[in-house]
Biopython code that builds the backbone (N, CA, C, O; Angstrom):
import numpy as np
from Bio.PDB.StructureBuilder import StructureBuilder

atoms = [
    (1, "MET", "N", (-178.938, 158.068, 71.223)),
    (1, "MET", "CA", (-177.976, 157.715, 70.189)),
    (1, "MET", "C", (-176.922, 156.791, 70.790)),
    (1, "MET", "O", (-176.463, 156.997, 71.914)),
    (2, "ALA", "N", (-176.555, 155.789, 70.038)),
    (2, "ALA", "CA", (-175.557, 154.815, 70.488)),
    (2, "ALA", "C", (-174.179, 155.467, 70.582)),
    (2, "ALA", "O", (-173.870, 156.371, 69.806)),
    (3, "PRO", "N", (-173.345, 155.016, 71.528)),
    (3, "PRO", "CA", (-171.976, 155.538, 71.591)),
    (3, "PRO", "C", (-171.191, 155.112, 70.351)),
    (3, "PRO", "O", (-171.430, 154.043, 69.791)),
    (4, "VAL", "N", (-170.266, 155.947, 69.936)),
    (4, "VAL", "CA", (-169.421, 155.628, 68.784)),
    (4, "VAL", "C", (-168.419, 154.555, 69.186)),
    (4, "VAL", "O", (-167.710, 154.695, 70.184)),
    (5, "ILE", "N", (-168.366, 153.488, 68.406)),
    (5, "ILE", "CA", (-167.381, 152.421, 68.600)),
    (5, "ILE", "C", (-166.519, 152.427, 67.345)),
    (5, "ILE", "O", (-166.980, 152.000, 66.286)),
    (6, "PRO", "N", (-165.262, 152.908, 67.438)),
    (6, "PRO", "CA", (-164.447, 153.139, 66.242)),
    (6, "PRO", "C", (-163.792, 151.885, 65.671)),
    (6, "PRO", "O", (-163.560, 150.901, 66.372)),
    (7, "ILE", "N", (-163.502, 151.960, 64.362)),
    (7, "ILE", "CA", (-162.655, 150.949, 63.733)),
    (7, "ILE", "C", (-161.269, 151.101, 64.339)),
    (7, "ILE", "O", (-160.745, 152.211, 64.432)),
    (8, "ASN", "N", (-160.675, 149.987, 64.750)),
    (8, "ASN", "CA", (-159.420, 150.040, 65.475)),
    (8, "ASN", "C", (-158.347, 149.151, 64.876)),
    (8, "ASN", "O", (-157.164, 149.360, 65.145)),
    (9, "TYR", "N", (-158.725, 148.157, 64.066)),
    (9, "TYR", "CA", (-157.768, 147.124, 63.671)),
    (9, "TYR", "C", (-158.300, 146.436, 62.424)),
    (9, "TYR", "O", (-159.509, 146.251, 62.287)),
    (10, "ILE", "N", (-157.422, 146.062, 61.525)),
    (10, "ILE", "CA", (-157.774, 145.286, 60.339)),
    (10, "ILE", "C", (-156.975, 143.993, 60.393)),
    (10, "ILE", "O", (-155.751, 144.025, 60.518)),
    (11, "GLU", "N", (-157.654, 142.862, 60.300)),
    (11, "GLU", "CA", (-156.964, 141.579, 60.364)),
    (11, "GLU", "C", (-157.051, 140.883, 59.012)),
    (11, "GLU", "O", (-158.138, 140.671, 58.474)),
    (12, "LEU", "N", (-155.894, 140.533, 58.477)),
    (12, "LEU", "CA", (-155.799, 139.829, 57.206)),
    (12, "LEU", "C", (-155.516, 138.362, 57.473)),
    (12, "LEU", "O", (-154.892, 138.013, 58.475)),
    (13, "SER", "N", (-155.973, 137.517, 56.585)),
    (13, "SER", "CA", (-155.711, 136.084, 56.660)),
    (13, "SER", "C", (-154.898, 135.712, 55.430)),
    (13, "SER", "O", (-155.141, 136.235, 54.342)),
    (14, "SER", "N", (-153.942, 134.820, 55.591)),
    (14, "SER", "CA", (-153.055, 134.482, 54.485)),
    (14, "SER", "C", (-152.780, 132.986, 54.442)),
    (14, "SER", "O", (-152.589, 132.349, 55.478)),
    (15, "ALA", "N", (-152.761, 132.431, 53.233)),
    (15, "ALA", "CA", (-152.360, 131.038, 53.061)),
    (15, "ALA", "C", (-150.863, 130.875, 53.313)),
    (15, "ALA", "O", (-150.396, 129.768, 53.580)),
    (16, "ASP", "N", (-150.099, 131.986, 53.228)),
    (16, "ASP", "CA", (-148.660, 131.988, 53.500)),
    (16, "ASP", "C", (-148.327, 133.293, 54.214)),
    (16, "ASP", "O", (-147.939, 134.281, 53.590)),
    (17, "ARG", "N", (-148.487, 133.274, 55.543)),
    (17, "ARG", "CA", (-148.314, 134.485, 56.338)),
    (17, "ARG", "C", (-146.950, 135.124, 56.137)),
    (17, "ARG", "O", (-146.858, 136.344, 56.000)),
    (18, "ALA", "N", (-145.897, 134.332, 56.116)),
    (18, "ALA", "CA", (-144.543, 134.872, 55.962)),
    (18, "ALA", "C", (-144.385, 135.572, 54.618)),
    (18, "ALA", "O", (-143.776, 136.639, 54.550)),
    (19, "ALA", "N", (-144.924, 134.988, 53.545)),
    (19, "ALA", "CA", (-144.840, 135.618, 52.220)),
    (19, "ALA", "C", (-145.639, 136.914, 52.189)),
    (19, "ALA", "O", (-145.210, 137.895, 51.582)),
    (20, "SER", "N", (-146.792, 136.921, 52.839)),
    (20, "SER", "CA", (-147.589, 138.148, 52.895)),
    (20, "SER", "C", (-146.835, 139.233, 53.651)),
    (20, "SER", "O", (-146.813, 140.390, 53.231)),
    (21, "GLN", "N", (-146.216, 138.858, 54.768)),
    (21, "GLN", "CA", (-145.448, 139.825, 55.544)),
    (21, "GLN", "C", (-144.333, 140.420, 54.693)),
    (21, "GLN", "O", (-144.164, 141.639, 54.661)),
    (22, "ARG", "N", (-143.574, 139.576, 54.003)),
    (22, "ARG", "CA", (-142.484, 140.076, 53.152)),
    (22, "ARG", "C", (-143.022, 141.020, 52.076)),
    (22, "ARG", "O", (-142.408, 142.050, 51.797)),
    (23, "PHE", "N", (-144.163, 140.679, 51.470)),
    (23, "PHE", "CA", (-144.765, 141.523, 50.442)),
    (23, "PHE", "C", (-145.083, 142.910, 50.997)),
    (23, "PHE", "O", (-144.687, 143.913, 50.402)),
    (24, "PHE", "N", (-145.784, 142.984, 52.115)),
    (24, "PHE", "CA", (-146.184, 144.282, 52.666)),
    (24, "PHE", "C", (-144.985, 145.089, 53.155)),
    (24, "PHE", "O", (-144.992, 146.318, 53.082)),
    (25, "GLU", "N", (-143.953, 144.402, 53.654)),
    (25, "GLU", "CA", (-142.720, 145.105, 54.035)),
    (25, "GLU", "C", (-142.079, 145.746, 52.810)),
    (25, "GLU", "O", (-141.725, 146.925, 52.828)),
    (26, "LYS", "N", (-141.932, 144.959, 51.747)),
    (26, "LYS", "CA", (-141.241, 145.428, 50.543)),
    (26, "LYS", "C", (-142.074, 146.443, 49.759)),
    (26, "LYS", "O", (-141.551, 147.472, 49.331)),
    (27, "ALA", "N", (-143.342, 146.168, 49.570)),
    (27, "ALA", "CA", (-144.181, 147.029, 48.734)),
    (27, "ALA", "C", (-144.590, 148.323, 49.423)),
    (27, "ALA", "O", (-144.674, 149.366, 48.775)),
    (28, "PHE", "N", (-144.849, 148.270, 50.744)),
    (28, "PHE", "CA", (-145.430, 149.421, 51.422)),
    (28, "PHE", "C", (-144.669, 149.900, 52.651)),
    (28, "PHE", "O", (-145.071, 150.879, 53.280)),
    (29, "GLY", "N", (-143.569, 149.221, 53.008)),
    (29, "GLY", "CA", (-142.772, 149.654, 54.145)),
    (29, "GLY", "C", (-143.380, 149.361, 55.504)),
    (29, "GLY", "O", (-142.964, 149.947, 56.503)),
    (30, "TRP", "N", (-144.357, 148.466, 55.561)),
    (30, "TRP", "CA", (-144.961, 148.137, 56.848)),
    (30, "TRP", "C", (-143.939, 147.416, 57.724)),
    (30, "TRP", "O", (-143.109, 146.655, 57.225)),
    (31, "GLN", "N", (-144.005, 147.661, 59.027)),
    (31, "GLN", "CA", (-143.125, 147.005, 59.991)),
    (31, "GLN", "C", (-143.955, 146.053, 60.841)),
    (31, "GLN", "O", (-145.066, 146.381, 61.258)),
    (32, "PHE", "N", (-143.404, 144.870, 61.093)),
    (32, "PHE", "CA", (-144.160, 143.810, 61.751)),
    (32, "PHE", "C", (-143.544, 143.396, 63.078)),
    (32, "PHE", "O", (-142.336, 143.514, 63.286)),
    (33, "THR", "N", (-144.397, 142.909, 63.970)),
    (33, "THR", "CA", (-143.998, 142.271, 65.214)),
    (33, "THR", "C", (-144.572, 140.864, 65.191)),
    (33, "THR", "O", (-145.777, 140.685, 65.011)),
    (34, "ALA", "N", (-143.711, 139.860, 65.374)),
    (34, "ALA", "CA", (-144.164, 138.464, 65.375)),
    (34, "ALA", "C", (-144.803, 138.126, 66.714)),
    (34, "ALA", "O", (-144.341, 138.564, 67.768)),
    (35, "HIS", "N", (-145.857, 137.351, 66.658)),
    (35, "HIS", "CA", (-146.542, 136.840, 67.853)),
    (35, "HIS", "C", (-146.675, 135.331, 67.685)),
    (35, "HIS", "O", (-147.786, 134.801, 67.672)),
    (36, "GLY", "N", (-145.557, 134.648, 67.558)),
    (36, "GLY", "CA", (-145.545, 133.225, 67.272)),
    (36, "GLY", "C", (-145.516, 133.003, 65.771)),
    (36, "GLY", "O", (-145.488, 133.957, 64.994)),
    (37, "ALA", "N", (-145.522, 131.739, 65.369)),
    (37, "ALA", "CA", (-145.402, 131.409, 63.948)),
    (37, "ALA", "C", (-146.660, 131.734, 63.158)),
    (37, "ALA", "O", (-146.586, 131.913, 61.942)),
    (38, "GLY", "N", (-147.811, 131.817, 63.815)),
    (38, "GLY", "CA", (-149.061, 131.959, 63.089)),
    (38, "GLY", "C", (-149.647, 133.348, 63.025)),
    (38, "GLY", "O", (-150.717, 133.534, 62.447)),
    (39, "TYR", "N", (-148.962, 134.357, 63.615)),
    (39, "TYR", "CA", (-149.568, 135.688, 63.640)),
    (39, "TYR", "C", (-148.489, 136.758, 63.750)),
    (39, "TYR", "O", (-147.485, 136.577, 64.440)),
    (40, "CYS", "N", (-148.708, 137.861, 63.068)),
    (40, "CYS", "CA", (-147.845, 139.031, 63.218)),
    (40, "CYS", "C", (-148.725, 140.270, 63.132)),
    (40, "CYS", "O", (-149.797, 140.243, 62.527)),
    (41, "SER", "N", (-148.266, 141.348, 63.739)),
    (41, "SER", "CA", (-149.038, 142.588, 63.727)),
    (41, "SER", "C", (-148.211, 143.708, 63.111)),
    (41, "SER", "O", (-146.982, 143.647, 63.066)),
    (42, "PHE", "N", (-148.924, 144.741, 62.634)),
    (42, "PHE", "CA", (-148.274, 145.942, 62.111)),
    (42, "PHE", "C", (-148.951, 147.156, 62.727)),
    (42, "PHE", "O", (-150.135, 147.119, 63.059)),
    (43, "ASP", "N", (-148.178, 148.244, 62.878)),
    (43, "ASP", "CA", (-148.757, 149.438, 63.498)),
    (43, "ASP", "C", (-148.312, 150.737, 62.833)),
    (43, "ASP", "O", (-148.441, 151.807, 63.427)),
    (44, "ASN", "N", (-147.797, 150.660, 61.622)),
    (44, "ASN", "CA", (-147.360, 151.877, 60.936)),
    (44, "ASN", "C", (-148.002, 152.002, 59.550)),
    (44, "ASN", "O", (-147.403, 152.574, 58.639)),
    (45, "ALA", "N", (-149.213, 151.472, 59.392)),
    (45, "ALA", "CA", (-149.857, 151.453, 58.074)),
    (45, "ALA", "C", (-151.091, 152.355, 58.013)),
    (45, "ALA", "O", (-151.928, 152.198, 57.124)),
    (46, "GLY", "N", (-151.209, 153.288, 58.942)),
    (46, "GLY", "CA", (-152.372, 154.165, 58.960)),
    (46, "GLY", "C", (-153.471, 153.663, 59.874)),
    (46, "GLY", "O", (-154.221, 154.461, 60.438)),
    (47, "VAL", "N", (-153.577, 152.370, 60.027)),
    (47, "VAL", "CA", (-154.446, 151.716, 60.998)),
    (47, "VAL", "C", (-153.702, 150.455, 61.439)),
    (47, "VAL", "O", (-153.056, 149.794, 60.625)),
    (48, "ASP", "N", (-153.792, 150.129, 62.711)),
    (48, "ASP", "CA", (-153.120, 148.926, 63.202)),
    (48, "ASP", "C", (-153.793, 147.689, 62.627)),
    (48, "ASP", "O", (-154.972, 147.711, 62.274)),
    (49, "GLY", "N", (-153.017, 146.606, 62.540)),
    (49, "GLY", "CA", (-153.591, 145.375, 62.016)),
    (49, "GLY", "C", (-152.687, 144.196, 62.236)),
    (49, "GLY", "O", (-151.660, 144.288, 62.907)),
    (50, "GLY", "N", (-153.089, 143.081, 61.655)),
    (50, "GLY", "CA", (-152.315, 141.861, 61.782)),
    (50, "GLY", "C", (-152.586, 140.923, 60.629)),
    (50, "GLY", "O", (-153.536, 141.100, 59.866)),
    (51, "ILE", "N", (-151.734, 139.924, 60.516)),
    (51, "ILE", "CA", (-151.894, 138.874, 59.512)),
    (51, "ILE", "C", (-151.851, 137.543, 60.241)),
    (51, "ILE", "O", (-150.907, 137.247, 60.972)),
    (52, "GLU", "N", (-152.898, 136.739, 60.027)),
    (52, "GLU", "CA", (-152.935, 135.407, 60.624)),
    (52, "GLU", "C", (-152.681, 134.365, 59.550)),
    (52, "GLU", "O", (-153.035, 134.554, 58.386)),
    (53, "GLN", "N", (-152.071, 133.276, 59.951)),
    (53, "GLN", "CA", (-151.869, 132.135, 59.066)),
    (53, "GLN", "C", (-153.185, 131.390, 58.949)),
    (53, "GLN", "O", (-153.733, 130.942, 59.956)),
    (54, "ALA", "N", (-153.702, 131.249, 57.728)),
    (54, "ALA", "CA", (-154.929, 130.485, 57.519)),
    (54, "ALA", "C", (-154.670, 129.018, 57.839)),
    (54, "ALA", "O", (-153.540, 128.540, 57.734)),
    (55, "ALA", "N", (-155.707, 128.322, 58.222)),
    (55, "ALA", "CA", (-155.588, 126.891, 58.506)),
    (55, "ALA", "C", (-155.083, 126.159, 57.269)),
    (55, "ALA", "O", (-155.342, 126.576, 56.140)),
    (56, "GLU", "N", (-154.362, 125.067, 57.492)),
    (56, "GLU", "CA", (-153.820, 124.283, 56.383)),
    (56, "GLU", "C", (-154.930, 123.887, 55.415)),
    (56, "GLU", "O", (-156.009, 123.462, 55.828)),
    (57, "ASN", "N", (-154.652, 124.034, 54.137)),
    (57, "ASN", "CA", (-155.587, 123.709, 53.056)),
    (57, "ASN", "C", (-156.832, 124.593, 53.045)),
    (57, "ASN", "O", (-157.817, 124.260, 52.386)),
    (58, "ALA", "N", (-156.801, 125.709, 53.762)),
    (58, "ALA", "CA", (-157.941, 126.627, 53.769)),
    (58, "ALA", "C", (-157.582, 127.868, 52.966)),
    (58, "ALA", "O", (-156.428, 128.294, 52.932)),
    (59, "LEU", "N", (-158.574, 128.428, 52.334)),
    (59, "LEU", "CA", (-158.365, 129.683, 51.626)),
    (59, "LEU", "C", (-158.332, 130.821, 52.636)),
    (59, "LEU", "O", (-158.987, 130.756, 53.677)),
    (60, "ALA", "N", (-157.582, 131.843, 52.330)),
    (60, "ALA", "CA", (-157.575, 133.025, 53.178)),
    (60, "ALA", "C", (-158.972, 133.644, 53.139)),
    (60, "ALA", "O", (-159.612, 133.672, 52.088)),
    (61, "ARG", "N", (-159.438, 134.135, 54.272)),
    (61, "ARG", "CA", (-160.749, 134.780, 54.327)),
    (61, "ARG", "C", (-160.601, 136.263, 53.992)),
    (61, "ARG", "O", (-159.486, 136.785, 53.982)),
    (62, "PRO", "N", (-161.704, 136.940, 53.721)),
    (62, "PRO", "CA", (-161.624, 138.384, 53.460)),
    (62, "PRO", "C", (-161.084, 139.120, 54.694)),
    (62, "PRO", "O", (-161.132, 138.580, 55.799)),
    (63, "PRO", "N", (-160.572, 140.344, 54.518)),
    (63, "PRO", "CA", (-160.106, 141.116, 55.669)),
    (63, "PRO", "C", (-161.212, 141.265, 56.713)),
    (63, "PRO", "O", (-162.390, 141.384, 56.377)),
    (64, "LEU", "N", (-160.815, 141.257, 57.967)),
    (64, "LEU", "CA", (-161.748, 141.405, 59.077)),
    (64, "LEU", "C", (-161.555, 142.781, 59.698)),
    (64, "LEU", "O", (-160.471, 143.097, 60.188)),
    (65, "VAL", "N", (-162.595, 143.594, 59.681)),
    (65, "VAL", "CA", (-162.570, 144.903, 60.333)),
    (65, "VAL", "C", (-162.896, 144.677, 61.805)),
    (65, "VAL", "O", (-163.889, 144.030, 62.140)),
    (66, "VAL", "N", (-162.047, 145.218, 62.680)),
    (66, "VAL", "CA", (-162.210, 145.019, 64.113)),
    (66, "VAL", "C", (-162.446, 146.376, 64.772)),
    (66, "VAL", "O", (-161.665, 147.311, 64.593)),
    (67, "LEU", "N", (-163.530, 146.469, 65.533)),
    (67, "LEU", "CA", (-163.883, 147.676, 66.267)),
    (67, "LEU", "C", (-163.388, 147.543, 67.701)),
    (67, "LEU", "O", (-163.102, 146.439, 68.162)),
    (68, "TYR", "N", (-163.286, 148.682, 68.414)),
    (68, "TYR", "CA", (-162.846, 148.649, 69.804)),
    (68, "TYR", "C", (-163.926, 149.235, 70.701)),
    (68, "TYR", "O", (-164.478, 150.295, 70.407)),
    (69, "ALA", "N", (-164.226, 148.542, 71.797)),
    (69, "ALA", "CA", (-165.186, 149.023, 72.787)),
    (69, "ALA", "C", (-164.629, 148.799, 74.184)),
    (69, "ALA", "O", (-164.143, 147.712, 74.496)),
    (70, "GLU", "N", (-164.698, 149.819, 75.023)),
    (70, "GLU", "CA", (-164.284, 149.667, 76.422)),
    (70, "GLU", "C", (-165.165, 148.647, 77.135)),
    (70, "GLU", "O", (-164.682, 147.893, 77.979)),
    (71, "ASP", "N", (-166.460, 148.621, 76.800)),
    (71, "ASP", "CA", (-167.404, 147.690, 77.421)),
    (71, "ASP", "C", (-167.864, 146.696, 76.360)),
    (71, "ASP", "O", (-168.836, 146.942, 75.646)),
    (72, "ILE", "N", (-167.164, 145.582, 76.263)),
    (72, "ILE", "CA", (-167.447, 144.607, 75.211)),
    (72, "ILE", "C", (-168.821, 143.963, 75.395)),
    (72, "ILE", "O", (-169.472, 143.616, 74.410)),
    (73, "ASP", "N", (-169.269, 143.799, 76.636)),
    (73, "ASP", "CA", (-170.600, 143.229, 76.861)),
    (73, "ASP", "C", (-171.685, 144.166, 76.339)),
    (73, "ASP", "O", (-172.644, 143.713, 75.714)),
    (74, "ALA", "N", (-171.543, 145.460, 76.588)),
    (74, "ALA", "CA", (-172.517, 146.434, 76.081)),
    (74, "ALA", "C", (-172.489, 146.477, 74.560)),
    (74, "ALA", "O", (-173.534, 146.612, 73.923)),
    (75, "ALA", "N", (-171.298, 146.364, 73.974)),
    (75, "ALA", "CA", (-171.192, 146.356, 72.512)),
    (75, "ALA", "C", (-171.892, 145.132, 71.936)),
    (75, "ALA", "O", (-172.596, 145.240, 70.932)),
    (76, "GLN", "N", (-171.708, 143.965, 72.561)),
    (76, "GLN", "CA", (-172.371, 142.759, 72.077)),
    (76, "GLN", "C", (-173.882, 142.906, 72.203)),
    (76, "GLN", "O", (-174.616, 142.519, 71.294)),
    (77, "ALA", "N", (-174.350, 143.454, 73.308)),
    (77, "ALA", "CA", (-175.791, 143.657, 73.481)),
    (77, "ALA", "C", (-176.338, 144.594, 72.409)),
    (77, "ALA", "O", (-177.432, 144.370, 71.891)),
    (78, "ALA", "N", (-175.586, 145.642, 72.071)),
    (78, "ALA", "CA", (-176.016, 146.583, 71.036)),
    (78, "ALA", "C", (-176.064, 145.911, 69.669)),
    (78, "ALA", "O", (-176.982, 146.155, 68.886)),
    (79, "VAL", "N", (-175.076, 145.067, 69.381)),
    (79, "VAL", "CA", (-175.063, 144.327, 68.113)),
    (79, "VAL", "C", (-176.315, 143.465, 68.011)),
    (79, "VAL", "O", (-177.015, 143.491, 66.998)),
    (80, "GLU", "N", (-176.591, 142.708, 69.059)),
    (80, "GLU", "CA", (-177.743, 141.803, 69.041)),
    (80, "GLU", "C", (-179.061, 142.571, 68.980)),
    (80, "GLU", "O", (-179.970, 142.176, 68.250)),
    (81, "ALA", "N", (-179.175, 143.664, 69.736)),
    (81, "ALA", "CA", (-180.410, 144.457, 69.753)),
    (81, "ALA", "C", (-180.661, 145.161, 68.424)),
    (81, "ALA", "O", (-181.795, 145.520, 68.106)),
    (82, "SER", "N", (-179.596, 145.354, 67.651)),
    (82, "SER", "CA", (-179.716, 146.056, 66.369)),
    (82, "SER", "C", (-179.855, 145.106, 65.185)),
    (82, "SER", "O", (-179.861, 145.552, 64.037)),
    (83, "GLY", "N", (-179.966, 143.808, 65.444)),
    (83, "GLY", "CA", (-180.182, 142.843, 64.370)),
    (83, "GLY", "C", (-178.954, 142.095, 63.916)),
    (83, "GLY", "O", (-179.021, 141.343, 62.944)),
    (84, "GLY", "N", (-177.809, 142.278, 64.602)),
    (84, "GLY", "CA", (-176.606, 141.533, 64.261)),
    (84, "GLY", "C", (-176.671, 140.123, 64.821)),
    (84, "GLY", "O", (-177.401, 139.863, 65.778)),
    (85, "ALA", "N", (-175.910, 139.213, 64.227)),
    (85, "ALA", "CA", (-175.871, 137.817, 64.668)),
    (85, "ALA", "C", (-174.456, 137.469, 65.110)),
    (85, "ALA", "O", (-173.510, 137.607, 64.333)),
    (86, "ILE", "N", (-174.307, 137.023, 66.344)),
    (86, "ILE", "CA", (-172.996, 136.638, 66.870)),
    (86, "ILE", "C", (-172.552, 135.359, 66.162)),
    (86, "ILE", "O", (-173.282, 134.367, 66.141)),
    (87, "THR", "N", (-171.350, 135.390, 65.582)),
    (87, "THR", "CA", (-170.816, 134.223, 64.875)),
    (87, "THR", "C", (-169.701, 133.541, 65.656)),
    (87, "THR", "O", (-169.481, 132.340, 65.497)),
    (88, "VAL", "N", (-168.997, 134.289, 66.497)),
    (88, "VAL", "CA", (-167.972, 133.736, 67.384)),
    (88, "VAL", "C", (-168.193, 134.384, 68.744)),
    (88, "VAL", "O", (-168.079, 135.601, 68.887)),
    (89, "GLU", "N", (-168.508, 133.565, 69.739)),
    (89, "GLU", "CA", (-168.741, 134.073, 71.090)),
    (89, "GLU", "C", (-167.469, 134.724, 71.643)),
    (89, "GLU", "O", (-166.376, 134.496, 71.124)),
    (90, "GLN", "N", (-167.613, 135.519, 72.678)),
    (90, "GLN", "CA", (-166.470, 136.195, 73.288)),
    (90, "GLN", "C", (-165.398, 135.192, 73.690)),
    (90, "GLN", "O", (-165.687, 134.116, 74.214)),
    (91, "PHE", "N", (-164.146, 135.579, 73.428)),
    (91, "PHE", "CA", (-163.006, 134.755, 73.828)),
    (91, "PHE", "C", (-161.856, 135.674, 74.201)),
    (91, "PHE", "O", (-161.746, 136.791, 73.695)),
    (92, "ASP", "N", (-160.999, 135.188, 75.097)),
    (92, "ASP", "CA", (-159.806, 135.928, 75.499)),
    (92, "ASP", "C", (-158.680, 135.636, 74.530)),
    (92, "ASP", "O", (-158.585, 134.541, 73.977)),
    (93, "PHE", "N", (-157.830, 136.624, 74.331)),
    (93, "PHE", "CA", (-156.595, 136.471, 73.566)),
    (93, "PHE", "C", (-155.565, 137.351, 74.248)),
    (93, "PHE", "O", (-155.943, 138.206, 75.049)),
    (94, "PRO", "N", (-154.270, 137.179, 73.965)),
    (94, "PRO", "CA", (-153.269, 138.024, 74.615)),
    (94, "PRO", "C", (-153.554, 139.501, 74.319)),
    (94, "PRO", "O", (-153.477, 139.940, 73.172)),
    (95, "GLY", "N", (-153.876, 140.242, 75.347)),
    (95, "GLY", "CA", (-154.132, 141.667, 75.182)),
    (95, "GLY", "C", (-155.588, 142.068, 75.230)),
    (95, "GLY", "O", (-155.888, 143.262, 75.233)),
    (96, "GLY", "N", (-156.513, 141.109, 75.268)),
    (96, "GLY", "CA", (-157.910, 141.520, 75.304)),
    (96, "GLY", "C", (-158.899, 140.386, 75.170)),
    (96, "GLY", "O", (-158.607, 139.224, 75.455)),
    (97, "ARG", "N", (-160.075, 140.767, 74.727)),
    (97, "ARG", "CA", (-161.200, 139.842, 74.566)),
    (97, "ARG", "C", (-161.956, 140.297, 73.330)),
    (97, "ARG", "O", (-162.017, 141.498, 73.063)),
    (98, "ARG", "N", (-162.543, 139.363, 72.554)),
    (98, "ARG", "CA", (-163.302, 139.790, 71.383)),
    (98, "ARG", "C", (-164.384, 138.800, 71.012)),
    (98, "ARG", "O", (-164.413, 137.661, 71.480)),
    (99, "PHE", "N", (-165.288, 139.281, 70.142)),
    (99, "PHE", "CA", (-166.317, 138.437, 69.544)),
    (99, "PHE", "C", (-166.475, 138.859, 68.094)),
    (99, "PHE", "O", (-166.075, 139.958, 67.709)),
    (100, "HIS", "N", (-167.069, 137.966, 67.282)),
    (100, "HIS", "CA", (-167.324, 138.248, 65.870)),
    (100, "HIS", "C", (-168.832, 138.258, 65.649)),
    (100, "HIS", "O", (-169.584, 137.618, 66.384)),
    (101, "PHE", "N", (-169.260, 138.992, 64.629)),
    (101, "PHE", "CA", (-170.681, 139.043, 64.306)),
    (101, "PHE", "C", (-170.879, 139.348, 62.828)),
    (101, "PHE", "O", (-169.983, 139.860, 62.157)),
    (102, "HIS", "N", (-172.067, 139.022, 62.338)),
    (102, "HIS", "CA", (-172.499, 139.445, 61.006)),
    (102, "HIS", "C", (-173.501, 140.569, 61.200)),
    (102, "HIS", "O", (-174.429, 140.447, 62.001)),
    (103, "GLU", "N", (-173.319, 141.667, 60.468)),
    (103, "GLU", "CA", (-174.342, 142.706, 60.454)),
    (103, "GLU", "C", (-175.444, 142.228, 59.507)),
    (103, "GLU", "O", (-175.213, 141.284, 58.752)),
    (104, "PRO", "N", (-176.639, 142.846, 59.516)),
    (104, "PRO", "CA", (-177.759, 142.319, 58.729)),
    (104, "PRO", "C", (-177.481, 142.132, 57.240)),
    (104, "PRO", "O", (-178.130, 141.301, 56.605)),
    (105, "GLY", "N", (-176.544, 142.871, 56.667)),
    (105, "GLY", "CA", (-176.213, 142.716, 55.254)),
    (105, "GLY", "C", (-175.259, 141.574, 54.974)),
    (105, "GLY", "O", (-174.995, 141.267, 53.811)),
    (106, "GLY", "N", (-174.726, 140.925, 56.029)),
    (106, "GLY", "CA", (-173.894, 139.749, 55.845)),
    (106, "GLY", "C", (-172.406, 139.932, 56.063)),
    (106, "GLY", "O", (-171.670, 138.945, 56.061)),
    (107, "THR", "N", (-171.932, 141.157, 56.252)),
    (107, "THR", "CA", (-170.506, 141.386, 56.470)),
    (107, "THR", "C", (-170.115, 140.952, 57.879)),
    (107, "THR", "O", (-170.792, 141.285, 58.851)),
    (108, "GLU", "N", (-169.008, 140.202, 57.977)),
    (108, "GLU", "CA", (-168.494, 139.814, 59.292)),
    (108, "GLU", "C", (-167.559, 140.894, 59.804)),
    (108, "GLU", "O", (-166.707, 141.390, 59.066)),
    (109, "LEU", "N", (-167.718, 141.256, 61.065)),
    (109, "LEU", "CA", (-166.845, 142.179, 61.769)),
    (109, "LEU", "C", (-166.547, 141.580, 63.133)),
    (109, "LEU", "O", (-167.104, 140.546, 63.501)),
    (110, "ALA", "N", (-165.663, 142.235, 63.882)),
    (110, "ALA", "CA", (-165.366, 141.805, 65.247)),
    (110, "ALA", "C", (-165.298, 143.039, 66.129)),
    (110, "ALA", "O", (-165.076, 144.151, 65.649)),
    (111, "VAL", "N", (-165.491, 142.830, 67.413)),
    (111, "VAL", "CA", (-165.309, 143.879, 68.415)),
    (111, "VAL", "C", (-164.357, 143.324, 69.456)),
    (111, "VAL", "O", (-164.511, 142.193, 69.916)),
    (112, "TRP", "N", (-163.360, 144.139, 69.826)),
    (112, "TRP", "CA", (-162.460, 143.726, 70.898)),
    (112, "TRP", "C", (-162.451, 144.792, 71.970)),
    (112, "TRP", "O", (-162.804, 145.946, 71.727)),
    (113, "GLY", "N", (-162.042, 144.388, 73.161)),
    (113, "GLY", "CA", (-161.935, 145.296, 74.291)),
    (113, "GLY", "C", (-161.069, 144.660, 75.358)),
    (113, "GLY", "O", (-160.476, 143.602, 75.145)),
    (114, "PRO", "N", (-161.000, 145.316, 76.512)),
    (114, "PRO", "CA", (-160.173, 144.780, 77.594)),
    (114, "PRO", "C", (-160.719, 143.445, 78.102)),
    (114, "PRO", "O", (-161.916, 143.172, 78.012)),
    (115, "GLN", "N", (-159.817, 142.619, 78.638)),
    (115, "GLN", "CA", (-160.257, 141.371, 79.261)),
    (115, "GLN", "C", (-161.069, 141.702, 80.501)),
    (115, "GLN", "O", (-160.859, 142.730, 81.145)),
    (116, "LYS", "N", (-162.000, 140.814, 80.824)),
    (116, "LYS", "CA", (-162.810, 140.995, 82.024)),
    (116, "LYS", "C", (-161.933, 140.792, 83.249)),
    (116, "LYS", "O", (-161.027, 139.958, 83.254)),
    (117, "ALA", "N", (-162.215, 141.561, 84.277)),
    (117, "ALA", "CA", (-161.471, 141.426, 85.525)),
    (117, "ALA", "C", (-161.750, 140.062, 86.136)),
    (117, "ALA", "O", (-162.878, 139.570, 86.094)),
    (118, "ALA", "N", (-160.720, 139.459, 86.701)),
    (118, "ALA", "CA", (-160.887, 138.160, 87.360)),
    (118, "ALA", "C", (-161.797, 138.330, 88.566)),
    (118, "ALA", "O", (-161.722, 139.327, 89.284)),
    (119, "GLY", "N", (-162.642, 137.356, 88.772)),
    (119, "GLY", "CA", (-163.491, 137.457, 89.953)),
    (119, "GLY", "C", (-164.697, 136.729, 89.773)),
    (119, "GLY", "O", (-165.540, 136.700, 90.670)),
]
sb = StructureBuilder()
sb.init_structure("model")
sb.init_model(0)
sb.init_chain("A")
sb.init_seg("    ")
for serial, (resi, resn, name, xyz) in enumerate(atoms, 1):
    if name == "N":
        sb.init_residue(resn, " ", resi, " ")
    sb.init_atom(name, np.array(xyz, "f"), 0.0, 1.0, " ", f" {name:<3s}", serial, name[0])
structure = sb.get_structure()
């Protein structure tokens, strides 16, 4: 049986990130931390998440469910061996590393984990 890789983060995309942040603060009491002009995160909404600024003239994409794995390479291998298709190769970001994939039914998800050790 495969190891459990839990849902850890929900990422929203917005055509107006600042307006979305104000909405969630006012409507639901979410608290945000800014990570530059294009991204903010929240951690008091039942599950951690963030809001990214969509590219100019682009529509916001559907919410992205992000899973967490201690071994991101093993998680990617499991995705591929189980019929998933990698849509965004592994990349580093402040705080970790992640990749995106489509499961066989077409839903896009991501997996993040610790950055690889230098060497």
